[in-house]
N, C-alpha and C positions, 0 to 999 in steps of 0.2 A: 504493499500501498502505499501512497507517495506520501509527501510529505504534507501537503496542503490539508487532505484529509485525516490524516494521524491527527494534526491540530484541532481536529473538529469532534473527533472519536473521543478524545481526551477531554473537551469541554461535554459535550453529553456525557459523559461518566459522573463529571464534576454538578451538571444542573440535576442528575438523578439521585446523588447523596446531599444535595445543599439542604439547609433549613428550611422550613415554609412559615408561613406567616398566615394563620387561618381566621377568619371572620364573616360573616357575610349576612343574608338578608333572611328575616324568619319569612319571607315567601317561597323559600326553598324547603319548606317544610311540606308543600303540595307535591302529589304524584312521587315521581321519583326525582325531585328536584327541577333547579335551574336551568333550563338548556343551555348548554357551554361550548358551543362548538362554533370555534373562531379560525379562518382560512389559516392568514399570515398578518402579519404586522401591514404591510402595504396594502391588504384590503383593507383592515381595520382603521388605517389612516384616511381611507378615501368611504367612509360610514357604511364597510361590509361588503364594497363591491367587488365580485371574485368570477362570478360564474362564466364571465367572457372577457377575461382581461387576464390572459396568458403573459409569461416571463421566463424568460431563460435565466433571470438570477434568483427573484422570489418565487419560494415555492409556494401553491396554494392546493389547501388540503380536501378544496369542497369539491370541484370539477376535475375527475379523473384524465377526462380529454385533453385537458389543459397541460398536463405533463408531459404531452406530445412535443410542446415548445423548445424543452430541454433537451440539450445535445450534449452535454458534459454527464458526468456522473456528479451529483449533486448531494448534499447531506444540509439539512437545515435545522435547526434547532429553535423553541422558542420560549420564550419567560413572559409571565404574565402578573400584574400588580393592579389593584383594585381596594377603591377607596368608598364604604359606604357610608354615607351621611343618613340616618333614618330618623323619620319623626313622625308622631300618630298623636291622638288625643292625649295619652296618659305622659308622654315627655320625648326625649330623643337619646339615641345613642349614634355612637362612629364606630363601624369594624372597619378591617382593613385583611387583603388575602393576597398571597402571593405566592406563586408558585410555578415550578417545571411547567411547559405548557405542551410538551409533546414533542416530536423528531419526524421527521421525512426524510427516507433514502431512495435517491432517484438512479436507475441504472438502466439508460437508452442502448442500446444493443444493435441500432442501425437500422436501415430502410424505413424509419419512421414506427420502430417498435420499440419497448421498454417495459419496464417495470419498476414497482416502487413498493416500500414497505415505509409504514406511520402507525403512530401511535397517538391519540389525543383525546381530552375529556369529551364527552358526551352530555353530562348532567354532572350538576353539584348540589349537594345537600351542606349546611351549615349553618346551622339556628341555634338560640337557645330560646327560652319561654319560659316565665314563674308567674304565678299567681297564690297571693296569701287570702286563706281562707279560713272561718271559722266554724265549727260544729262543737255542740255543748258546750260553749264558752271556752273551748281549745284553738289555739290557732297554731296553725301549720301551712307550711309552703309546698305549693305542688309543681313541680318542674318537668321540662322534659329539654332534652339535647340531641340534636341531632347532626352527623358528620358522615361524610362519605359521597357516592356517586356513583356514576357510570363512565365508562372510560370504552373508545374503540380503537380497537388493534384492525389496521386493513393492508391485505394484499393486492394491491393493483397492477392490470395490464394496460397500456394505452397503445394505440397502433393509429396511423394515418392510413383511410382509405383512397385517398385522391390527395392531390397537395392542396385543397380547398375542405376536409371535411377529416375530423379525428373523433374517434371512439375511445370511450373509454370505459373498463369495470371495475369495481372493488369486491373483492369479497370481504367482509366485516366480521371480527368478531368481537360483541358487545359482551362486556363482563364490568364487576364491580360490589363493592359490598357496601350497604346502609347500615348505620347504626342508628338507634334510637333508646336515650337511659333515661326513663321515666323516675322520678324519684317523690317521695311522698316526705317533710322534713317537719319535724314538729318542734315547738319550743322549750314545752314541760319536757324535760327528762323522762318523765314516768311512762310515756308513750314511746313505742320503737318504731325509730324512721324504718321506711322500706325502699328497695330500689329495683328496679326490672330493668333488665338489658336485653334489647330485640336487635339481633345481628341477622342479618339478610345478606346471602350470597346469588350472586346471579349471572347467568350466561346464557348466550343464545347466538345465532348466526344469521347474518342478512347480508344484504347487498346493495351497492349505489352503482347506477349506472349514468354516464355523461356523453354529451355530443357537444362539438366544439366546430361551426361552420364558418369560413373564411369566402362568404360569396364575391366580394370585391378587396381591394388594397386597403382600405380604411376601416372595414366594417368587419366586425366580429361579431356573431351570434352564438349562445350557447342554451344549453339544457340538462336540467339534473334530474334524478328521480329516484328516490328508497322508498319499499313496500314497505307494509308492515312486518315487524318482527317480532316473533316469539322469543321470550325469554324463561328459562325455567328459575325459580327461586326456590331454596332455602332458609327458614327462619331456625336459627336458634334462640330459644328463649331461657335466659338465666331469671328466676325468681328469688327476690330477695338475697343478694349476695349467693345464692347455691351455686355449685361448682358445675350441677348435673342440666344439661341442658335438656327442656322440651323440642323436639323435630318438627317444624311443621314444612312441607313441600307445597310449592304454589307455584303461579305463572302470571307473567306479565307480556301484557300485549302493547309494546311501543308503537306510535301512530307513525302512517305513512307522511312523507313529505316529498315535496317539488319545488323547482325552481326553474325561471328563465332570466335571462342576462344578454346585454347589449352593450357594445361599446364602439366608439368612433376614433380613430386617429385623427389628431390636429397636425398634420406635415408629421415631419420627424422630430416634432418636439415634446408632444403630450397625446394624450386619451381623456375622452369624457367617456363614465360608463355609468350603467341604470341596472340594477337587481330588481326582480320581486320574487319573495320565497314564501312558499305557504306550506304551513304543516299542524296538521288536524289533531290537534292533541285532545280533543272531547272523544276520540277513537281510543284512547289511556285505558286502559282494564288492568285491575290489579287484583288478582284472586277471582277473573269473573265478574269482577265491580266495575261499573265505571268510576271515575273521580269525580267529586262534587264541586262546582267553582270551577272547573278547569275548562278551556274554551279555544277553539281554532284559532289562529293567529296568521299573522301574514306579515312581512316586511319590506319596506321600499325603502332602498337606499339610492344612493345619487351621488356620484365623485368624480373627481380628476386628476390627474397627474400632467407634472411638466419638468420633460428631461428635457434641458438644453443638448446636450452632445451623449453621445456614447465614444467619444471618442478617447481614447486611454490617454492620451498624449495632451488633450487641450487642461487647461486651469482646473482643479479641483471643486470649485464652485459653481462652473459649468457642467460636469460630469453628475452632481449631486442630482437625485431627483425630489421633487416637492409636489406633497400630496393635501387634499382638502377632502371633506365627505360630509354628508347630512343622511340621518338615518330616521326611520317612522315605524313606529309597529306599535298594534295591542300587546300588552302582555299575556303570558298563555295561563294566569289566573283573573278571576274577575275579584271584585272587592266582596265585603258581606249583604251588600244589597244586590251583588248579582251586577253590576256596573262594571265596565271595561276601564282596565287601569294602562293607560296611554304610555307609551314609552319614546321618548327624543333622545337622540344623538347629534353633537357637532365634533367633529375630528379634522386631526392634520397631523403632518406627520413626513419625515425626508428620509431618502433611500443614500445611503453613505457607501460608495463604491469601495474597494478594498484591493491591492494587488493589482492594479491593471486590469481591473473590472473582471475579475475571475471571483471573488467572492465580494459579498456585499450584508453589510447591516442598516437594516429597516426599523425604523422607532416610529412607534404612533400613540399619538396623546386623544382621550376623548372624555369629551364633557358631557355627561348624560343628566336625564330628569326621568322619573319613572311615579307615575301617580299624581294626585292631587290632594291634598290637606282637605281641603273644601269639600272635592266631591266624592274622592274616598276613602276620606279618613285617616290617610298615611301617604307621606310623601319619602322619596327617596333621592337624593343626590349623588352622584355618581363621578368619578373619576375614573381612568384606566391608562396603564401605561403598558403598551404590548412592544415587546422584541424580539426581533428575528434575527438569526446569523445564519446566512449561509455560504456554504463554501463548495466549489467546484475544481475539477483536473479532467482531463482526458485519459480513460483507459481502453485498454487492449490494443495500443498502439506499439508497432514492431521498433525495436531501437537497434534494427542492426538490418 
C-alpha cells in the first residue's frame, strides 16, 4: 500500500478509538431514533444536496452511482459535531454530540466499473428524561435514559452503462443496539429504588439502488431508492439490578425512501444543485405495531459550489471550493398536538485541496432550527460542524 492511503488508514484507526462526547435531543426517544445519515461534508455545506453532484475528490455515501466519477483508489473519513440548545415550557438545556461519522473506501477497477465499502450511522438515540412524582405523600423521581442507534455497513458496485449513464447498487447490513435504563428513585431511604435495563440488538439486510444521468455537458440528474427493510431484534431485560436477563425476540420494519436530484454546471467554475428526498416513516413498525406521532417526511435542499480553478499550480485560494446551501423539512415526529415540527438549515463550507489536488479536506458549518416554542411547545437551535478527509492514489499501475 502506498504512503498516501497508509496515512489515511492510520487516521481511520485514530478516529475509531477517539473519545466521544454524548448528548442529544429528547425527540430521539421516538421509534428507532433520529435519522442520522449524512452524505459527506461537501454535501452538508450545500444544504444536503448529494444525489446528482458527484465529485472525484469528495466521496458521497448517498447515491452509489455517483462513485463512478472517482477514478483513483480513495479513502474518505468523516467526523461530526453537534450542539443542541433545547427549550420547552419547563426550561432549557444544552447538549453536545461528537463522534466519528464513518468511512468510505472506493476501488475503481477500470472501464467504468468499481466497488466500495462504507460504514455510517443510520439513526441516533441519545436522551434523558426525568419526572418528580408523589404517591401517598412519598416523593420519588422516575427517569429514563436512552442511547445507541442503528448503523449501516454497505458494499457497493457501480458501473457506467454508457458514457452518460451510471448505475450503482449497495447491499446494506443494518445493525445496532439501543439501550433504555428506567429508574425509580425514592427520597425516603426506607423505600427501595428500582432500575430496569432494556438492551435491544437489531440486525437485518437491505439494499439501495441509484442512477446518475448526464444528458448534456452541464446537466446531471440522479435518483435513489431504498425499499422497506426488515430487522430482527432481541431484547434483554434486566429487572432491578439482576444479572439474569429475560429475552424477548421481535422485529422492526424500517420504512422505504427515495430521492431525486439535479445539478447544473456554471461554466468551469461551479454548480447549483437541488435535491428532494422522501422517507415514509409512518411505515415504521416495531414488533408489528406502528409508532404513534411519527409521520412521513421529506427534505428539500438547494445548494451551490464555486471552485475558481482545478489547476494544481494556481494560487491556493483559487483552488479552494466555496459552498452555500439551505434546507427545509418537516421532522419525522409530530408534537403532542399532532402538529408538524418544522426544521430549517442554513449551511456554509469550504473544500481545501491538498498534495496537488490528490487529497482534500471538506469543512461544513450548519445553523438549524427545529420546532417553535409557541406552536409546538418546544424548540431546538442546532449548530453542526462536519469534517471529511479524503485521500486518493492510483493503484494497479505497473512500475516496469
